[in-house]
N, C-alpha and C positions, 0 to 999 in steps of 0.2 A: 395584505396578510404577509408576514415574513416567512421565509423558507426555514425549515428546521435545520439546525447545524448538527452534524454528527460529531461525537467526541471521538478523537483518534487516540488510541493507546498502543504502545509498542511492547511486544513480547520481549523478554530479556535477550533472546538470541537476535532479534531484529535490532535492538539497541547496540549490541556488539557489532553487528554487520555495518550499521551506519557509522559508528566510530572509526571503522577501518577504511572508509571511503575518503578520497581526496576532497578537500574543501569545496572547490567549484562544483564538482559532481554532486556532492552531498547537498549543497544548496538547491540544485535543480531538482533532486529527488524529493527533498522535504517540501519544496514549493508545490510539486505535483501532488504529494500526499495532502497538503493543506487544502488545495483546490478540491480534492476528492471529498474532504470533510465538510466543505461549504455548500454542498448540493445534495438534494435527496436523490438526484439522478446519478448514475455512474458515468462520470465525465472522463474524457481522455481515452486512451487506448486500454480499455478494461475488458477482460474476458473471464468467464467462469471456467475453472479448471475441470476437465472431464473426470467424472468419478470422485469428486471431492466437493466439500462445501466452501472451498477457498476460491478466491478470485486472484487475478494477477493484473497489475498495472504496469504497462511498459513505459519506461523512461529512457529513451535511447537504447543502449546496450544493457541496461539494468532492468531487473524485474522486481516489483514489490508484490509479495504474496500477502493477502489479507483476507479476513473474514468479516462479515457484516452481521450485526444483530439489529434487525429492523424494529424490534420491540423497544429496545433501550437506546436506539440510535448510537451504537458504538461500532467503530471500525477498529479491529485489532490487527495491527501489522505484525505478521508472523516472521517473515524473512525479507531481506533486501540483498539480492545477489546478482552477480553478472549473469547474463543470459545462459551461458554454458553450464552453470551450476544451479540455476534457479529451480529446476524440476527434479533434482536428485532426491530420492527418498531416504 
């Protein structure tokens, strides 16, 4: 039996965040996001954010904030920011 693949979509702000990142770091982050979408399990350094429906994926000094829709198997990437700015509201 094959594992379900999650569809990964990027919020407009996350697209802008990714475009601003230097190419080698961008490749690392996108590879980590791709791995996240290939498994039903939350793989890598993932934690749920306190008081929120969002999760965060740690990729070195960068944080990928995302939400999961378990019904439709969609991961929505909300922001991709350096650690110091990742949790500002």
